[in-house]
VOPAGU-2260 file (C-alpha; in pm, 1 decimal, decimal comma):
REM VOPAGU-2260
SITE   aa  ch    i         X         Y         Z
SITE  MET   A    0    -789,8    -200,2    2731,8
SITE  ASP   A    1    -658,2    -431,6    2461,9
SITE  PHE   A    2    -282,8    -399,3    2411,8
SITE  SER   A    3    -241,8    -746,5    2261,7
SITE  GLY   A    4     -60,4    -616,9    1956,0
SITE  SER   A    5     161,9    -366,5    2134,8
SITE  VAL   A    6     527,7    -395,7    2223,5
SITE  LEU   A    7     438,0    -237,7    2558,4
SITE  GLN   A    8     347,3    -460,6    2848,3
SITE  PRO   A    9      23,9    -339,1    3022,0
SITE  LYS   A   10     189,8    -241,3    3350,6
SITE  TYR   A   11     135,3     134,6    3382,6
SITE  PRO   A   12    -160,8     308,0    3554,6
SITE  TRP   A   13    -270,4     472,5    3230,0
SITE  GLN   A   14    -335,4     128,4    3079,9
SITE  ASP   A   15    -594,1      43,3    3344,7
SITE  LEU   A   16    -950,1     173,5    3309,1
SITE  SER   A   17   -1066,4      47,5    3649,4
SITE  ILE   A   18   -1080,5     410,2    3766,0
SITE  PHE   A   19   -1396,9     443,5    3553,8
SITE  GLU   A   20   -1576,8     130,0    3674,7
SITE  GLY   A   21   -1809,9     322,6    3905,6
SITE  PHE   A   22   -1911,5     565,6    3632,2
SITE  ILE   A   23   -1968,7     279,3    3389,8
SITE  ALA   A   24   -2183,6      95,8    3641,9
SITE  ASP   A   25   -2391,2     410,6    3699,4
SITE  GLN   A   26   -2423,0     455,1    3321,9
SITE  LYS   A   27   -2262,1     798,6    3343,5
SITE  ILE   A   28   -2000,5     712,3    3084,2
SITE  GLN   A   29   -1948,3     511,0    2766,8
SITE  LEU   A   30   -1632,2     302,1    2774,7
SITE  GLN   A   31   -1553,4     271,4    2402,6
SITE  PRO   A   32   -1494,7     645,5    2336,8
SITE  LEU   A   33   -1251,5     645,6    2628,8
SITE  LYS   A   34   -1068,0     343,1    2492,9
SITE  ASP   A   35   -1044,6     508,7    2152,7
SITE  PHE   A   36    -916,9     831,2    2304,3
SITE  PHE   A   37    -655,8     673,2    2530,6
SITE  ASN   A   38    -529,7     441,9    2256,3
SITE  PHE   A   39    -496,5     751,2    2042,4
SITE  LEU   A   40    -311,4     943,6    2315,6
SITE  PHE   A   41     -66,0     655,8    2343,9
SITE  LEU   A   42      12,9     682,9    1972,7
SITE  LEU   A   43      27,5    1060,8    1995,2
SITE  ALA   A   44     275,3    1050,1    2281,5
SITE  MET   A   45     503,9     828,5    2075,7
SITE  GLN   A   46     519,8    1031,7    1756,7
SITE  GLU   A   47     370,0    1382,3    1783,0
SITE  THR   A   48     480,1    1713,0    1931,9
SITE  SER   A   49     345,5    1819,9    2270,3
SITE  ALA   A   50     168,8    2112,1    2100,6
SITE  MET   A   51     -26,7    1871,2    1880,6
SITE  ALA   A   52    -102,4    1650,0    2181,6
SITE  ASP   A   53    -233,9    1948,1    2377,8
SITE  ARG   A   54    -460,6    2056,1    2093,9
SITE  ILE   A   55    -603,6    1710,2    2040,8
SITE  ARG   A   56    -652,1    1663,1    2413,3
SITE  VAL   A   57    -845,6    1988,4    2458,3
SITE  GLY   A   58   -1051,1    1916,8    2145,4
SITE  TRP   A   59   -1152,7    1577,9    2280,9
SITE  PHE   A   60   -1271,9    1720,6    2612,9
SITE  ILE   A   61   -1476,8    1984,9    2431,5
SITE  SER   A   62   -1639,1    1718,6    2215,0
SITE  TYR   A   63   -1687,0    1452,0    2483,1
SITE  PHE   A   64   -1838,9    1686,0    2742,6
SITE  GLN   A   65   -2028,5    1889,6    2478,8
SITE  VAL   A   66   -1900,7    2231,2    2584,1
SITE  ASP   A   67   -1842,9    2543,4    2375,7
SITE  ARG   A   68   -1478,8    2624,4    2444,6
SITE  GLY   A   69   -1170,0    2483,7    2608,7
SITE  ALA   A   70    -816,5    2593,1    2691,6
SITE  LEU   A   71    -501,8    2451,4    2846,1
SITE  PHE   A   72    -274,8    2652,6    3077,5
SITE  LYS   A   73      80,3    2537,5    3164,2
SITE  TRP   A   74     338,8    2660,4    3411,6
SITE  ARG   A   75     616,8    2821,2    3205,8
SITE  ASP   A   76     869,6    3092,4    3286,1
SITE  GLU   A   77     743,7    3131,6    3641,6
SITE  GLN   A   78     382,5    3187,4    3536,8
SITE  PHE   A   79      83,5    3007,5    3387,0
SITE  GLN   A   80      55,1    3054,4    3011,6
SITE  MET   A   81    -227,5    2948,9    2783,2
SITE  THR   A   82     -84,0    2699,4    2530,3
SITE  VAL   A   83    -398,9    2635,8    2328,4
SITE  ALA   A   84    -762,8    2750,8    2316,1
SITE  LEU   A   85   -1026,7    2600,0    2087,1
SITE  ASP   A   86   -1394,6    2641,4    2009,5
SITE  ARG   A   87   -1632,8    2347,6    1963,2
SITE  ASN   A   88   -1543,3    2325,6    1591,9
SITE  GLY   A   89   -1173,4    2281,1    1664,8
SITE  LYS   A   90   -1083,5    2634,8    1556,8
SITE  ILE   A   91    -795,1    2800,4    1741,1
SITE  LEU   A   92    -905,8    3103,0    1941,5
SITE  GLU   A   93    -655,9    3387,5    1936,6
SITE  LYS   A   94    -846,0    3564,1    2216,0
SITE  PHE   A   95    -986,7    3369,1    2510,9
SITE  SER   A   96   -1154,8    3530,6    2809,3
SITE  TYR   A   97   -1159,5    3330,8    3131,8
SITE  ASP   A   98   -1221,7    3361,4    3502,7
SITE  LYS   A   99    -883,0    3435,9    3661,2
SITE  LYS   A  100   -1017,7    3407,8    4014,9
SITE  SER   A  101   -1111,5    3046,1    3951,5
SITE  LEU   A  102    -761,1    2972,1    3826,1
SITE  ASN   A  103    -616,1    3122,3    4142,0
SITE  ARG   A  104    -854,2    2922,4    4361,0
SITE  ALA   A  105    -765,1    2601,7    4175,2
SITE  GLN   A  106    -393,8    2670,6    4219,8
SITE  LYS   A  107    -428,8    2724,2    4594,8
SITE  SER   A  108    -664,8    2433,7    4663,1
SITE  GLY   A  109    -568,0    2183,8    4396,4
SITE  GLN   A  110    -939,9    2112,6    4353,5
SITE  ILE   A  111   -1177,3    2138,5    4056,6
SITE  GLN   A  112   -1340,1    2481,9    4044,0
SITE  PHE   A  113   -1689,2    2547,6    3915,2
SITE  PRO   A  114   -1916,8    2849,3    3948,0
SITE  SER   A  115   -2175,6    2889,1    4219,1
SITE  GLU   A  116   -2540,2    2936,0    4131,7
SITE  GLU   A  117   -2498,5    3308,6    4196,5
SITE  GLU   A  118   -2200,1    3331,1    3961,6
SITE  ILE   A  119   -2394,8    3147,1    3694,7
SITE  LYS   A  120   -2679,9    3396,5    3720,5
SITE  LEU   A  121   -2448,4    3698,3    3710,2
SITE  LYS   A  122   -2220,6    3583,7    3428,2
SITE  SER   A  123   -2462,1    3365,0    3229,3
SITE  LYS   A  124   -2181,1    3119,0    3181,0
SITE  ARG   A  125   -2087,0    2774,4    3309,4
SITE  PHE   A  126   -1718,5    2695,3    3342,9
SITE  TRP   A  127   -1493,1    2437,8    3504,2
SITE  VAL   A  128   -1125,7    2455,7    3596,9
SITE  VAL   A  129    -946,8    2122,3    3641,9
SITE  PRO   A  130    -598,2    2149,7    3797,1
SITE  PHE   A  131    -327,4    1887,1    3744,4
SITE  LEU   A  132     -84,0    1839,2    4030,2
SITE  TRP   A  133     269,3    1712,4    3992,9
SITE  GLU   A  134     473,3    1645,3    4308,7
SITE  GLY   A  135     218,7    1842,5    4509,5
SITE  GLU   A  136     214,3    2151,5    4289,2
SITE  VAL   A  137     -31,8    2256,9    4021,3
SITE  LYS   A  138     140,3    2238,8    3681,1
SITE  GLU   A  139    -154,4    2257,4    3441,9
SITE  TYR   A  140    -515,6    2370,7    3419,5
SITE  LEU   A  141    -786,1    2251,5    3186,4
SITE  TYR   A  142   -1050,7    2522,8    3142,8
SITE  LEU   A  143   -1391,2    2444,0    2989,5
SITE  ASP   A  144   -1691,6    2669,2    2953,0
SITE  CYS   A  145   -2037,5    2659,6    2802,0
SITE  LEU   A  146   -2331,7    2889,5    2742,7
SITE  SER   A  147   -2586,1    2612,0    2781,9
SITE  ASP   A  148   -2678,3    2396,8    3081,1
SITE  THR   A  149   -2455,5    2110,5    2967,5
SITE  LEU   A  150   -2194,5    2156,4    3237,5
SITE  ASN   A  151   -2454,0    2121,9    3512,4
SITE  HIS   A  152   -2470,7    1753,6    3421,0
SITE  ILE   A  153   -2097,3    1682,2    3423,0
SITE  HIS   A  154   -1987,3    1472,1    3717,7
SITE  PRO   A  155   -1684,3    1650,5    3870,5
SITE  GLU   A  156   -1496,5    1329,3    3948,9
SITE  LEU   A  157   -1557,6    1192,7    3599,6
SITE  LEU   A  158   -1408,6    1506,5    3445,3
SITE  LYS   A  159   -1113,7    1488,3    3682,0
SITE  ALA   A  160   -1056,7    1117,5    3609,1
SITE  CYS   A  161   -1057,6    1174,7    3232,7
SITE  TYR   A  162    -812,3    1460,1    3265,2
SITE  TRP   A  163    -584,1    1267,1    3498,4
SITE  MET   A  164    -579,1     963,8    3269,7
SITE  SER   A  165    -499,3    1170,7    2961,1
SITE  GLN   A  166    -209,9    1334,1    3143,2
SITE  GLN   A  167     -77,3     998,3    3262,1
SITE  TYR   A  168     -50,4     887,1    2900,3
SITE  LEU   A  169     146,3    1191,3    2795,8
SITE  GLN   A  170     375,7    1176,5    3099,0
SITE  HIS   A  171     511,7     846,6    2961,9
SITE  ARG   A  172     634,0    1003,7    2636,2
SITE  ASN   A  173     998,3     966,9    2744,2
SITE  PHE   A  174     982,2     667,0    2975,8
SITE  PRO   A  175    1330,0     513,8    3027,7
SITE  ASP   A  176    1398,0     199,9    2827,1
SITE  THR   A  177    1461,2      12,0    3151,5
SITE  GLN   A  178    1094,4      56,2    3240,5
SITE  VAL   A  179     959,4     -50,4    2900,9
SITE  LYS   A  180     978,9    -413,6    2805,8
SITE  THR   A  181    1025,0    -458,1    2433,0
SITE  ARG   A  182    1032,6    -759,4    2208,3
SITE  PRO   A  183    1129,8    -797,2    1843,8
SITE  LEU   A  184     863,7    -676,2    1604,8
SITE  GLU   A  185     742,9    -977,6    1408,3
SITE  ARG   A  186     418,3   -1052,5    1227,3
SITE  LYS   A  187     314,8   -1309,1    1487,4
SITE  HIS   A  188     299,5   -1037,2    1751,6
SITE  PHE   A  189      20,1    -843,7    1583,0
SITE  LYS   A  190    -352,0    -872,1    1631,7
SITE  TYR   A  191    -425,2    -902,3    1258,4
SITE  SER   A  192    -242,2   -1094,1     986,8
SITE  TYR   A  193    -205,2    -806,9     733,9
SITE  GLU   A  194    -180,5   -1056,7     448,6
SITE  LYS   A  195    -239,8    -785,8     187,3
SITE  ILE   A  196      64,5    -587,1     296,9
SITE  ILE   A  197     393,5    -746,7     195,0
SITE  GLY   A  198     700,5    -704,6     412,9
SITE  ARG   A  199     870,2    -787,2     743,0
SITE  SER   A  200    1112,5    -496,7     784,6
SITE  PRO   A  201    1115,4    -293,4    1108,7
SITE  ALA   A  202     963,2      -0,1     919,2
SITE  ILE   A  203     661,9    -197,2     798,1
SITE  CYS   A  204     620,4    -374,6    1134,0
SITE  ARG   A  205     587,9     -35,7    1300,6
SITE  ILE   A  206     301,2      32,6    1060,8
SITE  PHE   A  207     136,8    -295,5    1167,0
SITE  GLU   A  208     179,3    -196,2    1531,5
SITE  THR   A  209       2,6     133,5    1464,7
SITE  LEU   A  210    -274,7     -33,2    1262,6
SITE  ASP   A  211    -341,6    -274,5    1548,4
SITE  LYS   A  212    -427,9      19,4    1771,7
SITE  ILE   A  213    -624,5     244,0    1540,3
SITE  SER   A  214    -833,0       9,3    1327,0
SITE  GLU   A  215   -1100,5     -41,8    1592,0
SITE  ALA   A  216   -1127,4     329,1    1676,2
SITE  GLU   A  217   -1407,0     347,1    1422,6
SITE  HIS   A  218   -1524,0     699,3    1504,0
SITE  LEU   A  219   -1184,2     861,1    1458,8
SITE  PRO   A  220   -1075,1     978,1    1111,5
SITE  VAL   A  221    -735,7     868,0     979,8
SITE  LEU   A  222    -488,6    1063,1     767,1
SITE  ILE   A  223    -238,9     852,8     571,2
SITE  LEU   A  224      72,3    1040,0     459,6
SITE  GLY   A  225     329,9     906,8     215,5
SITE  LYS   A  226     476,3     947,9    -128,8
SITE  SER   A  227     310,5     811,6    -442,1
SITE  GLY   A  228     329,6     435,5    -468,2
SITE  THR   A  229     376,7     361,6     -97,0
SITE  GLY   A  230      42,0     181,9     -64,7
SITE  LYS   A  231    -189,5     437,1      94,6
SITE  GLU   A  232    -507,4     292,2     -57,3
SITE  LEU   A  233    -406,7     -59,5      47,0
SITE  VAL   A  234    -356,9      55,4     407,2
SITE  ALA   A  235    -695,1     230,9     402,3
SITE  GLN   A  236    -863,5     -91,3     289,6
SITE  VAL   A  237    -687,6    -286,5     565,6
SITE  ILE   A  238    -802,8     -36,6     831,3
SITE  HIS   A  239   -1162,4     -79,6     714,7
SITE  ASP   A  240   -1138,1    -459,3     696,6
SITE  ASN   A  241   -1010,6    -479,3    1055,4
SITE  SER   A  242   -1256,0    -226,4    1199,1
SITE  PRO   A  243   -1604,9    -278,8    1347,6
SITE  ARG   A  244   -1730,8    -143,3    1012,8
SITE  ARG   A  245   -1603,4    -448,5     824,9
SITE  GLY   A  246   -1878,6    -587,6     608,0
SITE  LYS   A  247   -2022,4    -238,1     564,7
SITE  PRO   A  248   -1961,0     -23,2     254,1
SITE  TYR   A  249   -1606,3      77,8     168,4
SITE  ILE   A  250   -1595,5     353,3     -93,0
SITE  ALA   A  251   -1269,4     491,2    -235,3
SITE  GLU   A  252   -1225,8     798,9    -451,3
SITE  ASN   A  253    -924,9     985,2    -588,7
SITE  CYS   A  254   -1003,8    1354,8    -541,1
SITE  ALA   A  255    -735,4    1456,7    -793,1
SITE  ALA   A  256    -897,7    1248,8   -1067,5
SITE  ILE   A  257   -1233,0    1431,6   -1057,5
SITE  PRO   A  258   -1275,7    1779,6   -1211,8
SITE  GLU   A  259   -1343,5    2046,3    -950,2
SITE  THR   A  260   -1685,4    2121,6   -1099,8
SITE  LEU   A  261   -1796,0    1760,0   -1050,1
SITE  LEU   A  262   -1636,2    1679,0    -713,3
SITE  GLU   A  263   -1916,2    1827,8    -501,3
SITE  SER   A  264   -2190,7    1629,5    -674,5
SITE  GLU   A  265   -1970,7    1318,4    -665,4
SITE  LEU   A  266   -1926,5    1343,5    -288,5
SITE  PHE   A  267   -2269,5    1470,0    -185,4
SITE  GLY   A  268   -2496,3    1366,0    -475,6
SITE  TYR   A  269   -2761,6    1581,0    -639,8
SITE  VAL   A  270   -3135,9    1610,5    -690,0
SITE  PRO   A  271   -3333,8    1655,9   -1014,4
SITE  GLY   A  272   -3300,4    2006,1   -1153,5
SITE  ALA   A  273   -2976,7    2081,0    -969,4
SITE  PHE   A  274   -2811,6    2161,1   -1300,8
SITE  THR   A  275   -2858,0    2095,7   -1671,1
SITE  GLY   A  276   -2884,6    1721,7   -1727,7
SITE  ALA   A  277   -2969,2    1636,9   -1366,2
SITE  ASP   A  278   -3295,1    1455,2   -1433,9
SITE  LYS   A  279   -3290,9    1207,9   -1143,5
SITE  VAL   A  280   -3161,6    1164,4    -788,9
SITE  LYS   A  281   -2797,9    1060,7    -766,9
SITE  LYS   A  282   -2649,9     935,8    -442,1
SITE  GLY   A  283   -2314,9    1082,4    -343,9
SITE  LEU   A  284   -2019,2     887,6    -206,2
SITE  PHE   A  285   -2098,3     996,1     151,3
SITE  GLU   A  286   -2445,4     845,9     128,2
SITE  MET   A  287   -2316,6     532,7     -44,0
SITE  ALA   A  288   -2061,0     485,2     235,8
SITE  HIS   A  289   -2319,7     533,0     514,6
SITE  THR   A  290   -2233,8     313,6     819,1
SITE  GLY   A  291   -1904,2     226,7     649,3
SITE  THR   A  292   -1581,9     394,0     541,3
SITE  LEU   A  293   -1508,0     660,6     281,0
SITE  PHE   A  294   -1148,1     680,6     157,1
SITE  LEU   A  295   -1053,7    1014,3       1,8
SITE  ASP   A  296    -720,2     985,6    -176,2
SITE  GLU   A  297    -515,0    1292,1    -272,2
SITE  VAL   A  298    -723,4    1515,3     -45,6
SITE  GLY   A  299    -446,9    1775,4     -69,9
SITE  ASP   A  300    -552,6    1845,3    -429,6
SITE  MET   A  301    -892,9    1983,5    -325,0
SITE  SER   A  302    -963,2    2352,6    -380,8
SITE  LEU   A  303   -1020,9    2575,4     -77,0
SITE  GLU   A  304   -1389,9    2604,7    -165,4
SITE  MET   A  305   -1429,3    2227,7    -176,3
SITE  GLN   A  306   -1232,1    2195,1     146,8
SITE  LYS   A  307   -1486,4    2423,4     316,4
SITE  LYS   A  308   -1775,2    2204,4     203,2
SITE  LEU   A  309   -1598,0    1888,3     314,7
SITE  LEU   A  310   -1523,3    2044,8     654,0
SITE  ARG   A  311   -1890,7    2125,8     705,9
SITE  ALA   A  312   -1989,6    1766,3     630,4
SITE  LEU   A  313   -1734,4    1636,0     880,0
SITE  GLN   A  314   -1829,1    1885,4    1152,4
SITE  GLU   A  315   -2203,2    1840,5    1127,9
SITE  GLY   A  316   -2215,5    1474,5    1027,6
SITE  GLU   A  317   -2458,1    1563,0     753,7
SITE  ILE   A  318   -2457,5    1642,0     381,8
SITE  ARG   A  319   -2664,7    1857,0     150,3
SITE  PRO   A  320   -2693,4    1713,6    -204,1
SITE  VAL   A  321   -2640,7    1969,7    -478,8
SITE  GLY   A  322   -2968,9    2147,2    -544,6
SITE  ALA   A  323   -3136,1    2014,0    -227,6
SITE  SER   A  324   -3298,4    2236,4      33,6
SITE  THR   A  325   -3256,9    1991,2     320,7
SITE  THR   A  326   -2968,4    1799,5     473,9
SITE  GLN   A  327   -2937,4    1434,5     567,9
SITE  LYS   A  328   -2736,3    1268,7     842,7
SITE  VAL   A  329   -2456,8    1029,0     750,6
SITE  ASP   A  330   -2245,0     797,0     963,5
SITE  VAL   A  331   -1914,9     759,7     782,5
SITE  ARG   A  332   -1558,4     699,3     894,7
SITE  ILE   A  333   -1325,9     913,5     687,1
SITE  ILE   A  334    -981,4     794,2     584,8
SITE  ALA   A  335    -791,7    1055,1     386,0
SITE  ALA   A  336    -454,4    1033,0     214,8
SITE  THR   A  337    -212,5    1260,8      37,6
SITE  ASN   A  338     142,9    1272,2     -90,5
SITE  ARG   A  339     162,3    1646,2     -30,5
SITE  ASP   A  340     300,0    1837,0     268,9
SITE  LEU   A  341     -22,4    1967,1     420,4
SITE  LYS   A  342     149,2    2166,9     694,6
SITE  THR   A  343     344,7    2363,0     434,1
SITE  MET   A  344      25,9    2409,2     233,4
SITE  ILE   A  345    -143,6    2548,6     545,8
SITE  GLN   A  346     134,0    2803,5     587,1
SITE  GLU   A  347      97,3    2900,0     220,3
SITE  GLY   A  348    -280,7    2935,8     254,2
SITE  LEU   A  349    -351,5    2640,9      24,9
SITE  PHE   A  350    -505,8    2404,8     280,0
SITE  ARG   A  351    -743,6    2481,4     565,5
SITE  GLU   A  352    -592,3    2427,5     908,3
SITE  ASP   A  353    -930,0    2341,1    1061,9
SITE  LEU   A  354    -985,8    2071,1     800,5
SITE  TYR   A  355    -638,8    1932,3     864,2
SITE  PHE   A  356    -715,7    1884,2    1231,4
SITE  ARG   A  357   -1053,0    1728,9    1148,9
SITE  LEU   A  358    -886,1    1474,6     921,0
SITE  SER   A  359    -576,3    1404,8    1129,1
SITE  ALA   A  360    -714,8    1261,8    1452,4
SITE  LEU   A  361    -496,4     961,1    1372,6
SITE  ILE   A  362    -195,1     989,2    1142,4
SITE  ILE   A  363      -1,7     713,0     968,9
SITE  TYR   A  364     325,7     788,7     791,9
SITE  LEU   A  365     405,6     529,9     523,8
SITE  PRO   A  366     778,9     483,4     460,4
SITE  ASP   A  367     939,9     499,4     117,5
SITE  LEU   A  368    1054,9     167,2     -24,5
SITE  ALA   A  369    1411,8     293,3      18,4
SITE  GLU   A  370    1344,7     293,6     395,7
SITE  ARG   A  371    1237,9     -71,9     389,9
SITE  LYS   A  372    1493,0    -227,5     153,6
SITE  ASN   A  373    1469,3    -556,9     341,9
SITE  ASP   A  374    1121,2    -598,5     193,1
SITE  ILE   A  375    1224,6    -563,2    -173,4
SITE  GLU   A  376    1316,5    -928,0    -226,3
SITE  GLU   A  377     986,5   -1047,5     -76,6
SITE  LEU   A  378     797,1    -797,9    -292,6
SITE  LEU   A  379     978,2    -919,7    -605,7
SITE  GLU   A  380     879,7   -1279,7    -533,1
SITE  PHE   A  381     522,6   -1178,0    -452,9
SITE  PHE   A  382     475,6    -993,7    -783,0
SITE  LEU   A  383     640,9   -1271,3    -986,8
SITE  GLU   A  384     401,1   -1525,2    -833,7
SITE  LYS   A  385      98,4   -1299,9    -875,1
SITE  ILE   A  386     170,2   -1224,9   -1241,2
SITE  ALA   A  387     228,3   -1592,0   -1315,8
SITE  LYS   A  388    -102,2   -1683,6   -1152,8
SITE  ASP   A  389    -288,6   -1407,7   -1336,9
SITE  LEU   A  390    -143,9   -1519,9   -1671,2
SITE  GLY   A  391    -177,3   -1891,3   -1602,2
SITE  GLN   A  392     194,1   -1939,7   -1674,0
SITE  PRO   A  393     490,0   -2081,6   -1481,2
SITE  LYS   A  394     657,9   -1836,0   -1248,8
SITE  LYS   A  395     964,8   -1674,1   -1404,7
SITE  MET   A  396    1292,8   -1654,2   -1216,7
SITE  LEU   A  397    1539,9   -1371,7   -1158,7
SITE  ASP   A  398    1902,5   -1405,2   -1264,6
SITE  PRO   A  399    2125,8   -1336,7    -958,5
SITE  ALA   A  400    2292,0   -1038,7   -1129,4
SITE  LEU   A  401    1952,1    -886,1   -1207,0
SITE  LYS   A  402    1824,6    -945,3    -853,9
SITE  ALA   A  403    2133,4    -778,4    -708,4
SITE  ARG   A  404    2068,9    -466,3    -916,6
SITE  LEU   A  405    1700,5    -458,8    -828,1
SITE  LEU   A  406    1791,7    -474,0    -459,9
SITE  GLN   A  407    2046,1    -196,7    -510,1
SITE  TYR   A  408    1809,7      47,1    -684,4
SITE  SER   A  409    1646,3     319,9    -469,8
SITE  TRP   A  410    1292,2     290,0    -621,3
SITE  PRO   A  411    1181,8     656,2    -610,6
SITE  GLY   A  412     839,0     546,2    -737,9
SITE  ASN   A  413     817,0     302,4    -444,9
SITE  VAL   A  414     616,3     -21,9    -459,0
SITE  ARG   A  415     416,7      90,3    -763,1
SITE  GLU   A  416     736,6     140,4    -964,9
SITE  LEU   A  417     869,0    -197,0    -854,4
SITE  GLU   A  418     546,7    -373,9    -954,4
SITE  ASN   A  419     544,9    -209,2   -1297,9
SITE  GLU   A  420     908,3    -303,6   -1352,6
SITE  VAL   A  421     836,6    -667,1   -1270,3
SITE  LYS   A  422     540,1    -668,3   -1512,1
SITE  ARG   A  423     760,1    -519,3   -1784,3
SITE  MET   A  424    1038,4    -773,6   -1730,6
SITE  VAL   A  425     796,7   -1068,0   -1733,1
SITE  ALA   A  426     645,2    -944,3   -2060,4
SITE  LEU   A  427     983,8    -901,5   -2231,8
SITE  GLY   A  428    1200,4   -1172,4   -2078,2
SITE  GLU   A  429    1247,7   -1547,3   -2105,7
SITE  GLN   A  430    1192,1   -1797,8   -1827,2
SITE  VAL   A  431    1500,9   -1664,5   -1650,3
SITE  LEU   A  432    1493,8   -1285,0   -1641,8
SITE  THR   A  433    1834,0   -1128,4   -1709,6
SITE  LEU   A  434    1997,0    -788,8   -1672,7
SITE  ASP   A  435    1960,1    -687,5   -2037,5
SITE  ILE   A  436    1582,9    -630,2   -2004,4
SITE  LEU   A  437    1615,4    -382,3   -1717,8
SITE  SER   A  438    1445,3     -46,9   -1782,9
SITE  PRO   A  439    1670,0     230,1   -1922,9
SITE  GLN   A  440    1601,1     466,3   -1630,1
SITE  ILE   A  441    1710,7     202,2   -1380,0
SITE  ARG   A  442    2017,3     115,4   -1586,9
SITE  ASN   A  443    2113,2     481,0   -1603,2
SITE  ALA   A  444    2060,2     528,3   -1230,2
SITE  LEU   A  445    2284,3     230,6   -1156,0
SITE  GLU   A  446    2532,5     320,1   -1435,1
SITE  ILE   A  447    2497,5     -18,2   -1603,1
SITE  ASP   A  448    2647,9     -60,0   -1951,8
SITE  PRO   A  449    2348,7    -112,9   -2189,2
SITE  VAL   A  450    2534,9    -382,1   -2386,6
SITE  SER   A  451    2643,5    -569,1   -2078,1
SITE  ASN   A  452    2465,9    -869,4   -1935,4
SITE  SER   A  453    2703,9    -907,5   -1644,1
SITE  GLY   A  454    2593,1    -607,6   -1440,4
SITE  ASN   A  455    2940,3    -457,5   -1421,3
SITE  ARG   A  456    2970,1     -82,4   -1370,9
SITE  ARG   A  457    3133,7     129,2   -1638,1
């Protein structure tokens, strides 16, 4: 496993995939999905709740082993309690029937339990129970079942190895600092250069560290969260450029900028006769992004009806153009972004929970500019140079008093506000930009006297 960009030294058992060498040699397993999953679990263990980790973990086993349902049982309050149960579409199951005898047998033996041929005939169901032992006692069970014959082809030791490895990752959530070797986060430590993203602050370096790990997980969707102006589209482009899909199509669309009535045809395309004026075939963004990446900005602005249609496309890996009677397969990595609080929207019934979990396999939180103030000076210089180059003019300079105020301001509009302010100052100012050309809203926020050029407070 490649941890070249990580601050963790590869010294723990969960960073070694040698346990799977026999399965790989026998062609019983594909290595890349495991690498993607375990890299993801590492990130999850560092930043997500255990409830989220459990749900993602169960969902992965359902998908990877192609079963119908899965559940996780944990020892709590002197008994085993089911913490999460999902169907194959990632939907939470409020009611989950299971074979209690198999759980009891797994607890006593510590061994994987699976039904006999007689039990299969009587119950018409295939199920597996994988116990996890800690200090000699069973602490967890993974329960999988299926109505088809799929489970007959699962190698018991492969299932056990996958489960054990996933648990090893999550056990290191709170590893003592004395057992983790760290080094300062600097650009030279990362796998990619990230030239398009300006900054060297600890906050932005943590983003680089995350990007190093997730960019190559090309089959996992990414959800980018952050306020307006934090650079979500730029990060999406960087993920694509550093992924195995580089060189393939990258399509970006702002869902909030398209009227609801047009969004479906924009995403999925349409056929002649689909509606008035549809006189020819139009490819949708999913089809245009085939084999590449589709970036959906402001996904939180979608209506519930449109969310349902997007969810179907993600679940099935296929689209149905408006007016078409058949579907077509698409291979697209989805990167979504929003400045809205999706979890609150879920509670208010404004955003589908199942879609959220489809989109959020990997999550990146982009910090406000106020959280990375050490980057403001570098951003100011970058924009001054860029504007000068675009205009074919000498680069303008900042008066020290003006620079001090720009560094002091909180920038609620983030990098976008800073860039617009620099453009405004360059357009209005002389070769040396002074305090008197600062925008009124910034002057008011900093309580600067409008007739003063010294920057003194009132």
